C-alpha positions as CSV (number, residue, x, y, z in Angstrom):
1,X,0.0,0.0,-0.1
2,X,1.2,3.5,-0.9
3,X,1.1,6.6,1.2
4,X,1.8,10.3,0.3
5,X,2.1,13.5,2.3
6,X,0.0,15.4,-0.2
7,X,-3.7,15.9,0.1
8,X,-4.3,14.3,-3.3
9,X,-2.6,11.1,-4.8
10,X,-0.9,12.2,-7.9
11,X,-2.1,10.2,-11.0
12,X,-4.8,8.6,-9.1
13,X,-8.5,9.5,-8.2
14,X,-9.7,9.3,-4.8
15,X,-13.2,7.4,-5.0
16,X,-13.8,7.1,-1.2
17,X,-12.5,8.5,1.9
18,X,-12.2,6.0,4.7
19,X,-11.1,8.3,7.6
20,X,-8.1,8.8,10.0
21,X,-5.6,6.0,10.2
22,X,-2.6,6.0,12.6
23,X,0.3,3.9,13.8
24,X,2.6,4.6,16.7
25,X,5.6,3.1,18.3
26,X,7.4,3.7,21.5
27,X,11.1,2.8,21.9
28,X,13.3,3.2,24.8
29,X,17.0,4.0,24.5
30,X,19.6,1.3,25.1
31,X,22.4,1.9,27.5
32,X,25.0,0.6,25.0
33,X,23.8,3.3,22.6
34,X,24.0,6.0,25.2
35,X,27.6,5.0,25.8
36,X,28.4,5.2,22.2
37,X,26.5,8.4,21.9
38,X,28.6,9.9,24.7
39,X,31.8,9.1,23.0
40,X,30.6,10.5,19.8
41,X,29.4,13.7,21.6
42,X,33.1,14.1,22.5
43,X,34.6,13.5,19.1
44,X,31.5,14.8,17.0
45,X,29.8,12.9,14.2
46,X,26.4,11.3,13.6
47,X,25.2,9.2,16.5
48,X,24.1,6.3,14.3
49,X,22.9,4.3,17.1
50,X,20.1,6.9,17.8
51,X,19.5,7.3,14.0
52,X,19.0,3.5,13.6
53,X,16.6,3.6,16.6
54,X,14.6,6.3,15.2
55,X,14.5,4.8,11.8
56,X,13.3,1.4,13.1
57,X,10.6,3.2,15.3
58,X,9.4,5.3,12.3
59,X,9.2,2.1,10.1
60,X,7.2,0.3,12.6
61,X,4.9,3.2,13.1
62,X,4.2,3.5,9.4
63,X,3.7,-0.3,9.1
64,X,1.0,-0.1,11.8
65,X,-0.7,2.8,10.0
66,X,-0.8,0.9,6.8
67,X,-2.1,-2.3,8.6
68,X,-5.0,-0.2,10.2
69,X,-5.8,1.5,6.8
70,X,-5.9,-1.9,5.1
71,X,-8.2,-3.4,7.8
72,X,-10.6,-0.4,7.3
73,X,-10.8,-1.0,3.5
74,X,-8.2,1.7,2.2
75,X,-5.8,1.0,-0.4
76,X,-3.8,4.2,0.0
77,X,-3.2,6.9,2.8
78,X,-2.9,10.6,1.8
79,X,-1.8,13.6,3.8
80,X,0.6,11.6,6.0
81,X,2.1,13.4,8.9
82,X,4.7,12.5,11.6
83,X,4.9,13.6,15.1
84,X,7.3,12.7,18.0
85,X,7.0,13.0,21.8
86,X,9.2,12.1,24.6
87,X,7.7,9.5,27.0
88,X,9.6,9.7,30.4
89,X,13.3,10.4,30.2
90,X,14.2,7.2,28.4
91,X,11.7,6.7,25.7
92,X,10.3,8.4,22.6
93,X,7.2,7.9,20.6
94,X,6.8,8.4,16.8
95,X,3.1,8.8,15.6
96,X,2.2,8.7,12.1
97,X,-1.2,9.5,10.9
98,X,-3.1,10.2,7.6
99,X,-6.4,9.8,5.8
100,X,-7.3,6.3,4.5
101,X,-8.6,6.4,1.0
102,X,-9.6,4.1,-1.9
103,X,-8.0,5.2,-5.2
104,X,-8.4,4.1,-8.8
């Protein structure tokens, strides 16, 4: 299933609006990543451990949104948006949401 950040699906016609669909994932930091991040903070550079954690979390949230859209009868999602929030001191949530639609 495809998803786009635009209100319309380029090259397709929206024939039915299903409604809001969403997915989220909450992940906690791992102490090993914190140690590696501390070292990188000293010497500079990308903190790849956190980048991978956020990428995996975002991918899981998108998968969950697409699964919900499919369960509701959509074959695409438009107007997709991402939001993040901190949960406590050691965890973060990534929420992805959009409008499930049927396109031709």
